[in-house]
C-alpha positions in Angstrom: 38.2 -99.4 66.6 39.1 -95.7 66.2 40.2 -94.2 62.9 43.5 -92.6 62.2 42.1 -90.3 59.5 42.7 -86.6 60.4 45.3 -87.7 63.0 49.2 -87.8 62.8 50.4 -91.1 61.2 52.1 -93.3 63.8 55.9 -93.1 63.5 57.8 -96.3 62.9 61.3 -97.5 62.3 62.1 -100.8 60.7 64.3 -102.5 58.1 63.2 -102.5 54.5 64.3 -104.1 51.3 64.7 -101.1 49.0 64.0 -100.8 45.3 67.7 -101.6 44.5 67.5 -104.8 46.7 69.6 -103.4 49.5 68.6 -103.5 53.2 68.1 -100.1 54.9 66.5 -98.9 58.2 63.6 -96.6 57.3 61.3 -94.5 59.4 58.2 -92.6 58.5 60.0 -89.4 59.4 62.4 -90.0 56.5 59.5 -89.0 54.3 58.6 -85.8 56.1 57.4 -83.2 53.6 56.3 -85.9 51.1 53.1 -87.7 50.5 53.2 -91.4 51.5 50.9 -94.2 50.4 51.6 -96.8 53.1 49.9 -100.2 52.5 50.0 -103.4 54.4 49.6 -106.9 53.1 49.4 -110.2 55.1 52.3 -112.3 54.0 55.0 -113.0 51.4 54.7 -116.1 49.2 50.9 -116.0 49.2 48.2 -115.5 46.6 46.4 -112.1 46.6 49.4 -110.3 47.9 51.7 -110.6 44.8 48.9 -109.4 42.6 48.7 -106.2 44.7 52.4 -105.7 45.0 52.9 -106.0 41.3 49.8 -103.8 40.6 51.4 -101.1 42.8 54.7 -101.6 41.1 53.2 -101.2 37.7 52.0 -97.7 38.8 55.2 -96.5 40.6 55.7 -93.9 37.9 52.1 -92.6 38.4 52.7 -92.2 42.2 56.1 -90.6 41.7 54.6 -88.1 39.2 52.2 -87.0 42.0 55.1 -86.8 44.5 53.9 -89.8 46.4 56.3 -92.3 48.1 55.0 -95.9 48.0 55.8 -98.2 51.0 54.6 -101.8 51.4 54.6 -103.5 54.8 54.1 -107.1 56.0 55.1 -109.0 59.2 57.7 -111.0 57.2 61.4 -110.4 57.7 63.6 -108.4 55.3 65.2 -111.7 54.4 61.9 -113.2 53.3 61.1 -110.0 51.4 64.5 -110.3 49.7 64.0 -114.0 48.9 60.5 -113.2 47.4 62.0 -110.4 45.2 64.7 -112.8 44.0 62.1 -115.4 42.9 60.7 -115.0 39.4 57.0 -114.2 39.0 56.5 -117.5 37.1 57.8 -119.4 40.1 55.6 -117.7 42.7 57.8 -114.6 43.4 57.4 -110.9 42.7 60.7 -110.2 41.0 62.3 -106.8 41.4 60.1 -104.3 43.0 60.9 -100.6 42.6 59.8 -99.4 46.1 60.6 -100.4 49.7 59.0 -103.5 51.4 59.2 -103.0 55.1 59.7 -105.8 57.6 57.3 -105.5 60.5 58.6 -108.6 62.4 57.5 -107.3 65.8 54.0 -106.6 64.3 54.2 -103.2 66.0 53.6 -101.1 62.9 50.4 -103.1 62.0 49.3 -102.8 65.7 49.9 -99.0 65.7 47.8 -98.6 62.5 45.0 -100.7 64.0 45.0 -103.5 61.4 46.7 -106.5 63.2 44.4 -109.4 62.8 44.3 -112.0 65.6 47.8 -110.9 66.6 49.0 -112.8 63.5 49.0 -110.9 60.2 48.0 -107.4 58.9 44.7 -106.9 57.2 45.0 -105.1 53.8 45.2 -101.6 55.3 46.1 -98.6 53.1 46.9 -95.1 54.4 47.4 -91.9 52.5 49.6 -89.6 54.6 50.0 -86.0 53.6 53.1 -83.8 53.6 52.4 -82.8 57.2 52.3 -86.4 58.4 48.5 -86.5 58.7 46.5 -89.5 57.6 44.0 -88.2 55.1 42.5 -91.5 53.8 42.4 -95.1 55.0 40.9 -98.3 53.7 41.0 -101.7 55.3 40.1 -104.9 53.4 39.7 -108.4 54.7 42.3 -110.9 53.7 40.7 -112.3 50.5 39.8 -108.9 49.0 42.5 -107.2 46.8 42.7 -103.5 46.4 42.2 -101.2 43.4 45.4 -99.3 42.7 43.6 -96.9 40.4 41.3 -95.9 43.2 44.4 -95.2 45.4 45.7 -92.8 42.7 42.2 -91.2 42.4 42.2 -90.4 46.1 45.7 -88.9 45.8 44.4 -86.7 42.9 41.4 -85.7 44.9 43.4 -84.7 48.0 45.9 -82.7 45.8 43.1 -81.0 43.9 41.5 -80.0 47.2 44.8 -78.7 48.6 45.5 -76.6 45.4 42.0 -75.3 44.7 40.1 -75.4 48.0 37.2 -77.2 46.3 35.8 -80.5 47.5 35.6 -83.6 45.3 32.2 -85.3 44.9 31.3 -89.0 44.5 33.2 -90.7 41.6 35.3 -87.6 41.0 38.4 -88.1 38.9 41.1 -85.9 37.7 39.7 -83.4 35.1 36.2 -83.6 36.5 34.3 -80.7 37.9 34.6 -80.2 41.7 32.4 -78.3 44.2 32.8 -75.2 46.2 32.3 -76.2 49.9 29.2 -74.0 50.3 25.5 -74.8 50.1 25.4 -72.7 46.9 28.4 -74.6 45.5 26.8 -78.0 46.2 23.5 -76.9 44.7 25.2 -75.5 41.6 27.2 -78.7 41.1 24.2 -81.0 41.7 22.0 -79.1 39.3 24.7 -79.1 36.6 25.4 -82.8 36.9 22.1 -84.3 38.1 19.5 -81.7 37.1 16.9 -82.1 34.5 
């Protein structure tokens, strides 16, 4: 399996249920010039998936503050997405979600992103796409393993810090932490200041 990281994100066009509950055809090119966090989940009306969708929804403002558009995708139809949004959380639904849920009924988007499992459902793939349409980060989880939305935000922060300052972000870096100059001296200086005795 080859990685998409450093390569142009595959273009797509599909119907989505938007944040206001309307249906709209969306394409990746609609978001040109913006950061996109594109994530896949297996199926509507399941178990781990609603926990992730709601966790992302709880952080929509944090993504927007960073200029990031959030897009969720599964192989369900827009009608199933709509029905799930119209089902209260206490009855197994997700309620109103403030970002688009894309219908990948043909499974082509999941296939193009390399995460279609057994030609049936998407694995839990997540792709950070930069303002030039390049995939800068990707994670793929097996079906039972939910994601950490705070980690998704941390990676956005790291990419944006690097783009602004030219420095690189070491292990466990988070916004406000010291970064490194991408030179041998910069690494030595960082390591001696954080791990030295």
